Backbone of each chain as ProteinMPNN parsed JSONL, in Angstrom:
{"seq_chain_A": "MSHVTTCDVKVRNLDALEQACQRLGWTLVRNQKTFAWYGKWLGDTELPHGLLTDEHRVKWNGFTNTRDQRQYLTEIFNQCDHAIKVPGAKYEIGLVRRGEDYVPVWDYWQDGGLSQDAWAPMAQAYAVCQAKMAAEANGFIVGESTLDTGSIELTLTRAW", "coords_chain_A": {"N_chain_A": [[16.541, 14.324, -13.26], [15.755, 14.571, -9.833], [15.204, 13.34, -7.465], [14.47, 10.349, -5.844], [12.235, 8.126, -4.424], [11.498, 5.181, -2.729], [8.728, 3.332, -1.622], [6.916, 1.443, 0.856], [3.675, 0.075, 0.726], [1.032, 1.156, 2.771], [-2.061, 0.468, 4.16], [-4.382, 2.831, 4.741], [-6.435, 4.476, 4.056], [-9.733, 4.22, 3.64], [-11.454, 5.041, 1.626], [-9.847, 5.142, -0.649], [-9.21, 2.479, -0.706], [-11.681, 1.374, -1.256], [-12.107, 2.354, -3.832], [-10.036, 0.976, -5.063], [-10.931, -1.635, -4.769], [-13.197, -1.551, -6.419], [-11.942, -1.205, -8.816], [-10.735, -3.68, -9.152], [-12.877, -5.339, -9.188], [-13.641, -6.338, -6.777], [-15.249, -6.385, -3.51], [-15.622, -4.092, -0.966], [-16.65, -4.415, 2.301], [-17.709, -2.4, 4.6], [-17.256, -2.176, 8.115], [-17.82, -4.84, 8.637], [-17.496, -7.321, 10.916], [-16.404, -9.853, 11.199], [-14.699, -12.309, 9.204], [-14.896, -14.637, 6.466], [-13.306, -17.703, 6.949], [-11.317, -20.682, 7.632], [-11.904, -21.067, 10.284], [-10.794, -22.122, 12.538], [-7.826, -21.967, 14.221], [-4.994, -23.672, 13.247], [-2.309, -23.684, 13.47], [-0.584, -24.216, 11.408], [0.447, -22.457, 9.612], [2.176, -19.327, 9.087], [1.42, -16.462, 11.095], [-0.247, -13.533, 9.893], [1.858, -10.789, 9.084], [2.226, -8.242, 11.423], [-0.213, -8.536, 12.633], [-0.444, -9.448, 15.32], [-0.376, -7.758, 18.388], [1.857, -6.29, 20.86], [0.696, -6.784, 23.295], [-0.948, -8.969, 22.717], [1.048, -10.86, 22.225], [2.301, -11.153, 24.679], [0.234, -12.256, 26.191], [-0.226, -14.6, 24.737], [2.194, -15.933, 25.077], [1.902, -16.59, 27.682], [0.289, -18.779, 27.878], [0.182, -22.231, 28.664], [-0.141, -24.466, 27.18], [-0.49, -25.894, 23.858], [-3.069, -26.134, 22.849], [-4.587, -24.118, 24.13], [-3.194, -21.888, 23.236], [-3.725, -21.996, 20.493], [-6.477, -21.707, 20.515], [-6.654, -19.122, 21.456], [-5.432, -17.689, 19.383], [-7.267, -18.265, 17.409], [-9.442, -16.791, 18.33], [-8.418, -14.215, 17.964], [-8.109, -14.194, 15.217], [-10.678, -14.318, 14.435], [-11.705, -11.811, 14.398], [-12.299, -8.668, 12.835], [-12.146, -5.391, 11.306], [-13.164, -4.462, 8.95], [-14.174, -5.965, 5.834], [-13.259, -7.781, 2.849], [-14.711, -8.963, -0.085], [-13.907, -11.355, -2.473], [-14.443, -12.104, -5.796], [-15.494, -15.378, -6.654], [-14.168, -16.615, -4.597], [-14.475, -18.497, -1.639], [-13.668, -17.882, 0.901], [-12.876, -14.846, 2.761], [-11.209, -11.611, 2.865], [-9.985, -10.156, 5.722], [-9.807, -6.963, 7.322], [-7.811, -5.579, 9.641], [-7.563, -3.233, 12.137], [-4.639, -1.685, 13.119], [-3.058, 0.51, 14.953], [-2.475, 3.268, 12.902], [-2.865, 1.9, 10.618], [-4.347, -0.583, 8.4], [-4.268, -4.008, 8.657], [-4.117, -6.567, 6.334], [-5.772, -9.669, 6.43], [-6.009, -13.075, 5.789], [-7.088, -16.419, 5.067], [-5.256, -18.807, 3.495], [-5.764, -21.394, 2.799], [-6.336, -23.817, 0.345], [-8.953, -24.563, -0.424], [-10.467, -22.4, 0.169], [-10.157, -20.542, -1.792], [-8.478, -18.345, -1.922], [-5.252, -17.374, -2.664], [-1.847, -17.579, -1.395], [-0.612, -15.261, -2.153], [-2.697, -13.529, -2.497], [-3.18, -10.901, -1.875], [-1.583, -9.283, -3.429], [-2.538, -8.08, -5.982], [-4.271, -6.221, -4.884], [-2.575, -4.645, -3.354], [-1.189, -3.302, -5.346], [-3.318, -2.009, -6.713], [-4.403, -0.454, -4.68], [-2.259, 1.252, -4.009], [-2.051, 2.69, -6.397], [-4.59, 3.95, -6.559], [-4.577, 5.438, -4.177], [-2.357, 7.071, -4.563], [-3.227, 8.535, -6.78], [-5.437, 9.899, -5.68], [-4.159, 11.447, -3.705], [-2.445, 12.943, -5.293], [-4.192, 14.419, -6.945], [-5.498, 15.873, -4.995], [-3.455, 17.521, -4.306], [-3.177, 19.215, -6.422], [-2.27, 18.177, -8.871], [-2.323, 17.051, -12.295], [-3.212, 13.891, -13.452], [-1.879, 11.246, -15.31], [-2.264, 7.919, -16.589], [-0.688, 4.818, -17.247], [-0.161, 1.421, -18.362], [2.612, -0.651, -18.016], [4.733, -2.943, -19.925], [5.725, -4.754, -18.12], [3.754, -5.117, -16.322], [3.629, -3.318, -14.345], [2.189, -0.272, -13.122], [2.152, 3.002, -14.267], [2.076, 6.27, -13.163], [1.814, 9.549, -14.313], [2.531, 12.681, -13.223], [1.653, 16.004, -13.457], [1.762, 19.526, -12.94], [-1.298, 21.233, -12.423], [-1.413, 23.904, -12.648]], "CA_chain_A": [[15.859, 13.771, -12.095], [16.371, 15.132, -8.641], [14.793, 12.725, -6.208], [13.791, 9.062, -6.003], [11.856, 7.513, -3.158], [10.769, 3.915, -2.807], [7.972, 3.194, -0.377], [6.044, 0.293, 1.076], [2.283, 0.498, 0.823], [0.312, 0.969, 4.027], [-3.481, 0.76, 3.933], [-4.891, 3.743, 5.768], [-7.542, 5.261, 3.532], [-10.779, 3.295, 3.193], [-12.024, 5.5, 0.35], [-8.939, 4.664, -1.704], [-9.35, 1.018, -0.732], [-12.948, 1.096, -1.934], [-11.844, 2.577, -5.264], [-9.186, -0.128, -5.522], [-11.808, -2.802, -4.866], [-14.013, -1.385, -7.629], [-11.023, -1.394, -9.945], [-10.46, -5.118, -9.283], [-14.118, -6.108, -9.167], [-13.838, -6.86, -5.436], [-16.22, -5.586, -2.76], [-15.287, -3.746, 0.423], [-17.816, -4.342, 3.187], [-17.273, -1.65, 5.78], [-17.786, -2.545, 9.436], [-18.076, -6.283, 8.803], [-16.592, -7.581, 12.038], [-15.725, -11.14, 11.049], [-14.55, -12.643, 7.786], [-14.968, -16.087, 6.246], [-12.055, -18.477, 6.877], [-11.515, -22.047, 8.115], [-12.617, -20.901, 11.548], [-10.06, -22.688, 13.667], [-6.388, -21.818, 13.969], [-4.355, -24.981, 13.389], [-0.874, -23.507, 13.703], [0.203, -24.777, 10.306], [0.968, -21.376, 8.778], [2.605, -18.15, 9.852], [0.404, -15.419, 11.263], [0.035, -12.355, 9.067], [2.766, -9.799, 9.668], [1.597, -7.045, 11.973], [-1.521, -8.807, 13.24], [-0.36, -9.542, 16.775], [0.184, -6.628, 19.126], [2.717, -6.728, 21.968], [-0.202, -7.303, 24.323], [-1.311, -10.319, 22.274], [2.201, -11.768, 22.356], [2.5, -11.425, 26.108], [-0.817, -13.188, 26.624], [0.002, -15.866, 24.031], [3.334, -16.596, 25.728], [1.49, -17.006, 29.019], [-0.422, -20.063, 27.846], [1.112, -23.326, 28.912], [-0.313, -25.583, 26.243], [-0.744, -25.54, 22.472], [-4.515, -26.013, 22.613], [-5.023, -22.781, 24.557], [-2.579, -20.91, 22.328], [-4.473, -22.019, 19.223], [-7.798, -21.14, 20.783], [-6.477, -17.669, 21.569], [-5.193, -17.172, 18.031], [-8.547, -18.36, 16.708], [-10.242, -15.623, 18.753], [-7.863, -13.023, 17.305], [-8.368, -14.327, 13.779], [-12.126, -14.202, 14.201], [-12.13, -10.409, 14.49], [-11.756, -7.695, 11.894], [-12.876, -4.113, 11.315], [-13.851, -4.406, 7.652], [-13.844, -7.191, 5.089], [-13.296, -7.692, 1.381], [-15.171, -10.163, -0.785], [-13.218, -11.538, -3.747], [-15.296, -12.963, -6.619], [-15.046, -16.751, -6.863], [-13.531, -17.165, -3.394], [-15.396, -18.779, -0.53], [-13.146, -17.138, 2.055], [-12.798, -13.394, 2.589], [-10.037, -10.932, 3.434], [-10.337, -9.252, 6.813], [-8.927, -5.805, 7.536], [-7.728, -5.395, 11.092], [-6.926, -1.948, 12.459], [-3.495, -1.685, 14.03], [-2.554, 1.882, 14.891], [-3.06, 4.02, 11.783], [-2.918, 1.05, 9.429], [-5.167, -1.785, 8.359], [-3.513, -5.201, 8.29], [-4.965, -7.541, 5.647], [-5.672, -11.007, 7.015], [-6.837, -14.048, 5.084], [-6.714, -17.826, 5.187], [-4.964, -19.217, 2.113], [-6.05, -22.814, 2.54], [-6.738, -23.777, -1.061], [-10.395, -24.685, -0.643], [-11.091, -21.096, 0.37], [-10.1, -19.794, -3.044], [-7.547, -17.21, -1.858], [-3.884, -17.872, -2.628], [-0.972, -16.93, -0.412], [-0.312, -13.899, -2.621], [-3.977, -12.936, -2.915], [-3.229, -9.458, -1.61], [-0.719, -8.537, -4.352], [-3.241, -7.149, -6.877], [-4.835, -5.117, -4.101], [-1.475, -3.745, -2.981], [-0.943, -2.431, -6.504], [-4.492, -1.17, -6.998], [-4.537, 0.53, -3.602], [-1.198, 2.265, -4.156], [-2.411, 3.534, -7.541], [-5.746, 4.799, -6.199], [-4.187, 6.371, -3.12], [-1.459, 8.066, -5.174], [-4.051, 9.429, -7.616], [-6.214, 10.779, -4.802], [-3.249, 12.412, -3.069], [-1.925, 13.84, -6.336], [-5.256, 15.339, -7.351], [-5.728, 16.787, -3.86], [-2.333, 18.466, -4.257], [-3.159, 20.047, -7.616], [-1.638, 17.559, -10.037], [-3.092, 16.329, -13.307], [-2.655, 12.536, -13.406], [-2.027, 10.343, -16.449], [-1.971, 6.541, -16.171], [-0.424, 3.831, -18.298], [0.308, 0.119, -17.871], [3.85, -1.032, -18.687], [4.798, -4.354, -20.319], [6.064, -5.551, -16.927], [2.585, -5.208, -15.442], [3.634, -2.157, -13.454], [1.347, 0.857, -13.523], [2.909, 4.247, -14.135], [1.303, 7.516, -13.117], [2.598, 10.742, -14.62], [1.9, 13.805, -12.531], [2.113, 17.337, -13.822], [1.016, 20.559, -12.227], [-2.47, 21.744, -13.144], [-1.29, 25.341, -12.729]], "C_chain_A": [[16.528, 14.324, -10.837], [16.073, 14.335, -7.374], [14.066, 11.412, -6.504], [13.46, 8.509, -4.619], [11.108, 6.218, -3.422], [9.991, 3.76, -1.504], [7.128, 1.918, -0.357], [4.622, 0.792, 1.31], [1.721, 0.187, 2.206], [-1.142, 1.336, 3.783], [-4.014, 1.596, 5.085], [-6.184, 4.426, 5.346], [-8.607, 4.327, 2.954], [-11.42, 3.735, 1.884], [-11.157, 5.046, -0.824], [-9.044, 3.151, -1.836], [-10.634, 0.625, -1.463], [-12.801, 1.295, -3.452], [-11.025, 1.423, -5.846], [-10.009, -1.404, -5.686], [-12.643, -2.724, -6.15], [-13.175, -1.653, -8.878], [-10.784, -2.877, -10.222], [-11.731, -5.962, -9.391], [-14.364, -6.777, -7.819], [-14.829, -5.954, -4.697], [-15.73, -5.349, -1.332], [-16.581, -3.662, 1.22], [-17.36, -3.67, 4.479], [-17.996, -2.147, 7.03], [-18.27, -3.986, 9.531], [-17.04, -6.797, 9.801], [-15.987, -8.979, 12.084], [-15.582, -11.403, 9.561], [-14.508, -14.161, 7.643], [-13.562, -16.685, 6.151], [-12.334, -19.862, 7.438], [-12.21, -22.069, 9.48], [-11.918, -21.457, 12.767], [-8.575, -22.611, 13.352], [-5.672, -23.135, 14.255], [-2.85, -24.875, 13.599], [0.004, -24.023, 12.587], [0.727, -23.711, 9.34], [1.42, -20.229, 9.685], [1.439, -17.183, 9.991], [0.751, -14.233, 10.381], [0.892, -11.343, 9.817], [1.975, -8.599, 10.179], [0.267, -7.294, 12.651], [-1.457, -8.779, 14.766], [0.248, -8.271, 17.366], [1.115, -7.175, 20.212], [1.871, -7.362, 23.072], [-0.637, -8.732, 23.991], [-0.17, -11.307, 22.547], [2.452, -12.138, 23.819], [1.483, -12.459, 26.579], [-0.591, -14.576, 26.019], [1.133, -16.65, 24.707], [2.975, -17.122, 27.12], [0.742, -18.329, 29.033], [0.573, -21.215, 27.961], [0.906, -24.514, 27.977], [-0.767, -25.083, 24.866], [-2.229, -25.328, 22.209], [-5.017, -24.611, 22.971], [-4.438, -21.687, 23.658], [-3.37, -20.831, 21.017], [-5.868, -21.421, 19.388], [-7.718, -19.609, 20.842], [-6.254, -17.049, 20.184], [-6.461, -17.251, 17.183], [-9.427, -17.154, 17.046], [-9.748, -14.355, 18.061], [-8.227, -13.028, 15.824], [-9.85, -14.141, 13.456], [-12.619, -12.758, 14.202], [-11.503, -9.579, 13.382], [-12.591, -6.417, 11.986], [-13.68, -3.909, 10.039], [-13.47, -5.688, 6.912], [-13.96, -6.948, 3.594], [-13.749, -9.032, 0.822], [-14.497, -10.206, -2.148], [-14.054, -12.493, -4.594], [-14.686, -14.357, -6.813], [-14.412, -17.394, -5.643], [-14.572, -17.36, -2.294], [-14.974, -17.986, 0.715], [-13.052, -15.647, 1.718], [-11.483, -12.866, 3.168], [-10.538, -9.992, 4.533], [-9.346, -8.103, 6.88], [-8.957, -5.478, 9.015], [-6.961, -4.112, 11.386], [-5.813, -2.156, 13.468], [-2.843, -0.323, 13.934], [-3.256, 2.633, 13.777], [-3.376, 3.119, 10.593], [-3.975, -0.045, 9.55], [-4.293, -2.947, 7.875], [-4.458, -6.16, 7.569], [-4.707, -8.947, 6.183], [-6.557, -11.955, 6.216], [-6.246, -15.433, 5.263], [-6.483, -18.35, 3.77], [-5.033, -20.731, 1.915], [-6.763, -22.903, 1.197], [-8.247, -23.864, -1.291], [-11.129, -23.352, -0.481], [-11.036, -20.195, -0.852], [-9.202, -18.567, -3.018], [-6.124, -17.751, -1.75], [-3.065, -17.101, -1.599], [-0.638, -15.493, -0.844], [-1.575, -13.173, -3.107], [-4.009, -11.419, -2.763], [-2.477, -8.646, -2.67], [-1.488, -7.603, -5.291], [-3.858, -5.972, -6.13], [-3.752, -4.137, -3.685], [-1.185, -2.775, -4.121], [-2.103, -1.466, -6.716], [-4.655, -0.086, -5.927], [-3.496, 1.637, -3.747], [-1.534, 3.227, -5.295], [-3.546, 4.484, -7.162], [-5.367, 5.842, -5.158], [-3.271, 7.461, -3.68], [-2.256, 9.051, -6.02], [-4.836, 10.412, -6.743], [-5.325, 11.857, -4.179], [-2.74, 13.419, -4.093], [-2.978, 14.875, -6.731], [-5.564, 16.347, -6.237], [-4.633, 17.839, -3.758], [-2.151, 19.227, -5.573], [-2.467, 19.477, -8.829], [-2.686, 17.036, -11.016], [-2.42, 14.96, -13.448], [-2.937, 11.785, -14.706], [-1.639, 8.947, -16.011], [-1.687, 5.659, -17.377], [0.067, 2.534, -17.653], [1.525, -0.3, -18.684], [3.815, -2.526, -19.025], [5.067, -5.269, -19.128], [4.86, -5.8, -16.022], [2.55, -4.079, -14.429], [2.702, -1.083, -14.005], [2.12, 2.137, -13.254], [1.959, 5.427, -14.168], [2.245, 8.66, -13.436], [1.858, 11.95, -14.098], [2.496, 15.114, -13.018], [1.223, 18.35, -13.099], [-0.143, 21.072, -13.074], [-2.394, 23.254, -13.301], [0.178, 25.711, -12.796]], "O_chain_A": [[17.744, 14.515, -10.808], [16.634, 14.626, -6.318], [13.15, 11.378, -7.326], [14.329, 8.44, -3.749], [10.193, 6.173, -4.245], [10.515, 4.019, -0.421], [6.697, 1.403, -1.389], [4.398, 1.789, 1.995], [1.912, -0.907, 2.738], [-1.426, 2.409, 3.251], [-4.09, 1.148, 6.23], [-6.943, 4.901, 6.191], [-8.402, 3.716, 1.905], [-11.883, 2.896, 1.111], [-11.669, 4.619, -1.859], [-8.975, 2.608, -2.938], [-10.653, -0.357, -2.206], [-13.309, 0.502, -4.246], [-11.276, 0.957, -6.958], [-9.804, -2.162, -6.633], [-12.777, -3.711, -6.873], [-13.641, -2.244, -9.852], [-10.647, -3.287, -11.375], [-11.662, -7.163, -9.656], [-15.197, -7.678, -7.716], [-15.2, -4.891, -5.195], [-15.459, -6.293, -0.59], [-17.497, -2.926, 0.855], [-16.718, -4.285, 5.33], [-19.179, -2.486, 6.998], [-19.053, -4.315, 10.421], [-15.839, -6.713, 9.548], [-15.137, -9.254, 12.931], [-16.27, -10.785, 8.748], [-14.134, -14.877, 8.573], [-12.734, -16.223, 5.366], [-13.492, -20.189, 7.697], [-12.995, -22.967, 9.782], [-12.383, -21.289, 13.894], [-8.122, -23.132, 12.332], [-5.735, -23.653, 15.37], [-2.191, -25.877, 13.878], [1.199, -24.244, 12.782], [1.383, -24.042, 8.352], [1.093, -20.174, 10.871], [0.579, -17.098, 9.114], [1.928, -13.959, 10.148], [0.689, -11.076, 11.001], [1.162, -8.02, 9.459], [-0.331, -6.365, 13.193], [-2.301, -8.169, 15.422], [1.269, -7.779, 16.885], [1.153, -8.382, 20.452], [2.274, -8.343, 23.699], [-0.689, -9.595, 24.868], [-0.384, -12.421, 23.026], [2.771, -13.282, 24.143], [1.827, -13.414, 27.277], [-0.744, -15.593, 26.696], [1.043, -17.865, 24.885], [3.66, -17.989, 27.664], [0.578, -18.937, 30.091], [1.673, -21.157, 27.412], [1.695, -25.46, 27.987], [-1.345, -24.004, 24.733], [-2.607, -24.446, 21.438], [-5.771, -23.999, 22.216], [-5.099, -20.692, 23.36], [-3.644, -19.746, 20.505], [-6.367, -20.72, 18.508], [-8.596, -18.905, 20.344], [-6.827, -16.007, 19.864], [-6.695, -16.391, 16.333], [-10.07, -16.574, 16.171], [-10.544, -13.523, 17.626], [-8.602, -12.002, 15.256], [-10.212, -13.84, 12.318], [-13.811, -12.507, 14.029], [-10.336, -9.758, 13.034], [-13.617, -6.381, 12.666], [-14.733, -3.27, 10.043], [-12.556, -6.404, 7.321], [-14.657, -6.04, 3.14], [-13.243, -10.089, 1.2], [-14.509, -9.223, -2.889], [-14.348, -13.601, -4.143], [-13.496, -14.485, -7.102], [-14.144, -18.595, -5.648], [-15.426, -16.505, -2.057], [-15.811, -17.492, 1.471], [-13.136, -15.246, 0.557], [-10.754, -13.577, 3.86], [-11.4, -9.145, 4.299], [-8.177, -8.262, 6.53], [-10.004, -5.142, 9.569], [-5.832, -3.938, 10.926], [-6.022, -2.73, 14.536], [-2.156, -0.024, 12.958], [-4.484, 2.641, 13.706], [-4.076, 3.53, 9.668], [-4.43, -0.382, 10.643], [-3.664, -2.87, 6.82], [-5.493, -6.534, 8.122], [-3.559, -9.354, 6.364], [-7.732, -11.664, 5.991], [-5.064, -15.594, 5.569], [-7.395, -18.341, 2.943], [-4.439, -21.276, 0.985], [-7.697, -22.143, 0.94], [-8.759, -23.294, -2.254], [-12.263, -23.196, -0.934], [-11.769, -19.21, -0.945], [-9.162, -17.817, -3.994], [-5.826, -18.513, -0.831], [-3.523, -16.117, -1.017], [-0.411, -14.622, -0.004], [-1.524, -12.327, -4.0], [-4.775, -10.737, -3.443], [-2.708, -7.443, -2.797], [-1.129, -6.431, -5.394], [-3.957, -4.868, -6.665], [-3.984, -2.928, -3.664], [-0.964, -1.585, -3.899], [-1.902, -0.262, -6.879], [-5.002, 1.054, -6.234], [-3.816, 2.819, -3.623], [-1.326, 4.435, -5.175], [-3.467, 5.686, -7.417], [-5.787, 6.995, -5.246], [-3.394, 8.63, -3.317], [-2.0, 10.254, -5.988], [-4.89, 11.607, -7.033], [-5.694, 13.03, -4.134], [-2.619, 14.607, -3.795], [-2.681, 16.065, -6.837], [-5.85, 17.515, -6.501], [-4.844, 18.914, -3.197], [-1.095, 19.814, -5.811], [-2.107, 20.225, -9.737], [-3.782, 16.634, -10.625], [-1.196, 14.878, -13.551], [-4.082, 11.697, -15.148], [-0.773, 8.792, -15.15], [-2.366, 5.748, -18.4], [0.629, 2.539, -16.558], [1.474, -0.303, -19.913], [2.995, -3.278, -18.498], [4.672, -6.435, -19.138], [4.931, -6.588, -15.079], [1.553, -3.901, -13.729], [2.464, -1.008, -15.21], [2.668, 2.337, -12.171], [1.145, 5.566, -15.081], [3.348, 8.735, -12.894], [0.716, 12.215, -14.474], [3.713, 15.299, -12.989], [0.093, 18.054, -12.709], [0.002, 21.315, -14.272], [-3.213, 23.839, -14.008], [0.514, 26.893, -12.87]]}, "seq_chain_B": "MDKTIKVTVTPDGKTTVEAFGYTGETCIRDTAALTNAIGFPVNTEVKSEFFMSEAEAHLDLRQS", "coords_chain_B": {"N_chain_B": [[13.174, 22.251, -18.296], [10.079, 20.73, -17.689], [8.427, 20.373, -14.544], [7.884, 17.208, -13.368], [6.355, 14.336, -11.945], [6.849, 10.921, -11.581], [5.094, 8.06, -10.743], [5.594, 4.79, -10.048], [4.141, 1.674, -9.838], [4.652, -1.566, -8.936], [3.529, -4.939, -9.854], [3.247, -6.177, -7.379], [2.864, -4.129, -5.661], [5.034, -2.557, -4.845], [6.309, 0.646, -4.664], [7.589, 3.372, -6.464], [8.634, 6.672, -6.402], [9.475, 9.204, -8.51], [11.065, 12.241, -9.149], [11.249, 14.687, -11.642], [13.06, 17.346, -13.118], [13.049, 19.022, -10.999], [14.348, 21.267, -8.495], [16.001, 21.548, -5.418], [14.097, 22.261, -2.436], [11.402, 22.161, -3.232], [11.062, 19.816, -4.487], [11.165, 17.887, -2.465], [8.886, 18.653, -1.063], [6.757, 18.204, -2.89], [6.973, 15.459, -3.477], [6.848, 14.28, -0.982], [4.225, 14.547, -0.131], [2.988, 12.601, -1.611], [4.369, 10.165, -1.011], [3.904, 9.997, 1.712], [1.174, 9.613, 1.715], [0.862, 7.166, 0.429], [2.405, 5.278, 1.822], [5.195, 4.399, 3.724], [8.439, 5.811, 3.375], [11.092, 3.757, 2.218], [13.486, 3.964, 1.043], [15.477, 6.57, -0.074], [16.791, 8.576, -2.613], [18.82, 11.173, -3.506], [19.302, 13.279, -6.239], [21.832, 14.997, -8.237], [20.767, 17.413, -9.205], [19.153, 18.278, -7.238], [20.624, 19.813, -5.51], [21.112, 22.102, -6.878], [20.553, 25.574, -7.614], [17.617, 27.255, -8.88], [18.446, 28.879, -11.009], [20.95, 27.805, -11.696], [20.195, 25.273, -12.537], [18.691, 25.884, -14.79], [20.645, 26.987, -16.425], [22.261, 24.76, -16.711], [20.613, 23.074, -18.176], [20.417, 24.483, -20.575], [22.975, 24.238, -21.49], [23.251, 21.559, -21.969]], "CA_chain_B": [[12.443, 20.975, -18.195], [8.89, 20.848, -16.843], [8.421, 19.547, -13.348], [7.017, 16.034, -13.52], [6.591, 13.245, -11.001], [6.376, 9.617, -12.048], [4.851, 7.077, -9.689], [5.538, 3.461, -10.662], [3.695, 0.667, -8.86], [4.861, -2.903, -9.499], [2.358, -5.8, -9.632], [3.063, -6.537, -5.965], [2.612, -2.935, -4.87], [6.216, -1.735, -4.544], [6.049, 1.941, -5.29], [8.716, 4.286, -6.586], [8.248, 8.035, -6.773], [10.636, 9.875, -9.091], [10.793, 13.631, -9.522], [12.07, 15.164, -12.75], [13.016, 18.777, -13.378], [12.948, 19.776, -9.74], [15.552, 21.657, -7.772], [15.833, 21.953, -4.03], [13.084, 21.824, -1.479], [10.085, 21.909, -3.829], [11.069, 18.382, -4.809], [10.8, 17.188, -1.224], [7.508, 18.991, -0.708], [5.796, 17.567, -3.791], [7.014, 13.989, -3.404], [6.488, 13.842, 0.375], [2.768, 14.436, -0.047], [2.603, 11.313, -2.21], [4.898, 9.019, -0.27], [3.197, 9.915, 2.999], [-0.172, 9.096, 1.475], [0.901, 5.769, -0.012], [2.962, 4.405, 2.843], [6.336, 5.072, 4.335], [9.62, 5.666, 2.526], [12.098, 2.793, 2.653], [14.76, 4.34, 0.431], [15.411, 7.849, -0.768], [18.044, 8.924, -3.282], [18.778, 12.559, -3.987], [20.157, 13.466, -7.413], [22.653, 16.208, -8.186], [19.981, 18.622, -9.465], [18.534, 18.696, -5.99], [21.464, 20.804, -4.833], [21.253, 23.285, -7.718], [19.549, 26.625, -7.542], [16.805, 27.301, -10.097], [19.236, 29.503, -12.076], [21.971, 26.843, -12.115], [19.524, 24.198, -13.261], [18.311, 26.432, -16.091], [21.887, 27.104, -17.188], [22.697, 23.401, -16.997], [19.765, 22.549, -19.248], [20.754, 25.177, -21.813], [24.287, 23.774, -21.938], [23.223, 20.127, -22.312]], "C_chain_B": [[11.251, 21.155, -17.252], [9.015, 19.932, -15.634], [7.398, 18.42, -13.511], [7.357, 15.031, -12.428], [6.039, 11.966, -11.61], [6.245, 8.686, -10.836], [4.708, 5.723, -10.383], [5.203, 2.435, -9.588], [3.814, -0.707, -9.508], [3.637, -3.784, -9.21], [2.176, -6.236, -8.182], [3.014, -5.299, -5.062], [3.827, -2.112, -4.487], [6.12, -0.438, -5.341], [7.298, 2.809, -5.296], [8.206, 5.633, -7.068], [9.503, 8.746, -7.261], [10.24, 11.283, -9.501], [11.766, 14.067, -10.607], [11.93, 16.689, -12.864], [12.901, 19.63, -12.132], [14.321, 20.206, -9.258], [15.154, 21.967, -6.334], [14.574, 21.449, -3.343], [11.705, 21.548, -2.1], [9.932, 20.438, -4.186], [10.587, 17.562, -3.609], [9.318, 17.41, -0.923], [6.516, 18.212, -1.577], [5.8, 16.048, -3.676], [6.595, 13.486, -2.024], [4.98, 13.674, 0.519], [2.307, 13.088, -0.585], [3.09, 10.146, -1.38], [4.221, 8.886, 1.088], [1.811, 9.317, 2.83], [-0.152, 7.604, 1.165], [1.391, 4.851, 1.103], [4.086, 5.098, 3.554], [7.573, 4.809, 3.49], [10.575, 4.614, 3.081], [13.462, 3.128, 2.062], [14.584, 5.664, -0.311], [16.778, 8.173, -1.344], [17.895, 10.327, -3.839], [19.77, 12.71, -5.135], [20.848, 14.829, -7.365], [21.84, 17.483, -8.384], [19.348, 19.176, -8.2], [19.299, 19.859, -5.364], [21.644, 22.08, -5.646], [20.207, 24.335, -7.342], [18.742, 26.577, -8.832], [17.636, 27.844, -11.264], [20.293, 28.542, -12.604], [21.358, 25.731, -12.948], [19.154, 24.657, -14.666], [19.526, 26.516, -16.999], [22.358, 25.734, -17.63], [21.898, 22.812, -18.155], [20.126, 23.181, -20.58], [22.071, 24.666, -22.383], [24.242, 22.335, -22.417], [22.545, 19.892, -23.654]], "O_chain_B": [[11.404, 21.673, -16.146], [9.627, 18.866, -15.697], [6.215, 18.657, -13.758], [8.516, 14.898, -12.036], [4.907, 11.931, -12.093], [7.163, 8.553, -10.027], [3.811, 5.532, -11.204], [5.884, 2.335, -8.568], [3.157, -0.983, -10.511], [2.792, -3.406, -8.398], [1.076, -6.624, -7.789], [3.112, -5.415, -3.841], [3.677, -1.064, -3.86], [5.877, -0.45, -6.548], [7.974, 2.963, -4.279], [7.439, 5.715, -8.028], [10.478, 8.876, -6.522], [9.2, 11.488, -10.128], [12.97, 13.84, -10.497], [10.839, 17.242, -12.725], [12.677, 20.837, -12.219], [15.331, 19.579, -9.579], [14.111, 22.566, -6.073], [14.067, 20.366, -3.633], [10.925, 20.776, -1.542], [8.83, 19.89, -4.188], [9.734, 16.682, -3.725], [8.594, 16.478, -0.574], [5.556, 17.633, -1.068], [4.747, 15.417, -3.766], [6.047, 12.39, -1.905], [4.514, 12.767, 1.208], [1.35, 12.502, -0.077], [2.321, 9.235, -1.073], [3.991, 7.772, 1.558], [1.33, 8.596, 3.704], [-1.041, 6.865, 1.586], [0.845, 3.766, 1.3], [3.958, 6.257, 3.948], [7.741, 3.715, 2.951], [10.837, 4.586, 4.284], [14.483, 2.626, 2.534], [13.641, 5.834, -1.083], [17.796, 8.062, -0.66], [16.943, 10.621, -4.562], [20.931, 12.318, -5.02], [20.496, 15.695, -6.563], [22.166, 18.521, -7.809], [19.048, 20.366, -8.098], [18.712, 20.764, -4.771], [22.255, 23.037, -5.17], [19.135, 24.02, -6.827], [19.152, 25.917, -9.787], [17.545, 27.332, -12.38], [20.516, 28.464, -13.812], [21.936, 25.3, -13.946], [19.29, 23.897, -15.625], [19.464, 26.169, -18.178], [22.798, 25.552, -18.765], [22.455, 22.129, -19.015], [20.142, 22.501, -21.605], [22.27, 24.656, -23.597], [25.102, 21.92, -23.194], [22.433, 18.748, -24.097]]}, "name": "protein", "num_of_chains": 2, "seq": "MSHVTTCDVKVRNLDALEQACQRLGWTLVRNQKTFAWYGKWLGDTELPHGLLTDEHRVKWNGFTNTRDQRQYLTEIFNQCDHAIKVPGAKYEIGLVRRGEDYVPVWDYWQDGGLSQDAWAPMAQAYAVCQAKMAAEANGFIVGESTLDTGSIELTLTRAWMDKTIKVTVTPDGKTTVEAFGYTGETCIRDTAALTNAIGFPVNTEVKSEFFMSEAEAHLDLRQS"}
């Protein structure tokens, strides 16, 4: 072995995301600008990492009362660039563009049917699909197997 | 040893890219295309073979 790299998944490629959705039986709805959630920010959970921009934070800090802050966060939460429908769930996952990346946003209140770790299977499926696409584009032949741990292993060899 | 790359993705999406049989810069080139596509590297470890020339690596394999 000569090189090991560990990386965190960043969602940037909608085609790979669509493949990942198909793999999981989920549905990507491109250009859906809102997603189903409780509809009112109550301040009882943390905001998704990466959702708020610096501009958002400055404006949020400028409000002098909790009601206005929550109303502002509700407005932010009500917007997305694309959405994902998960079978059996009443709520949806929104994808919000931040720079080059899409931040997944969802409400994990139990009645909505999406758990707090609802994104985990997508993180795996997306990484697998994106790695396969990148590998094939770079001339690799890709083999796939599932390990006992639940991890998915791709074996890449040169096609030439 | 044939050049092979293994990509392992855990159930929560943590991804490790390992290169086998590579020496030098070709290792960086082939793995960078993948890590850049998947996300951003958080940890990189270079193994001793990385610093070998192709000839040294071949000799090392014959001796092992």
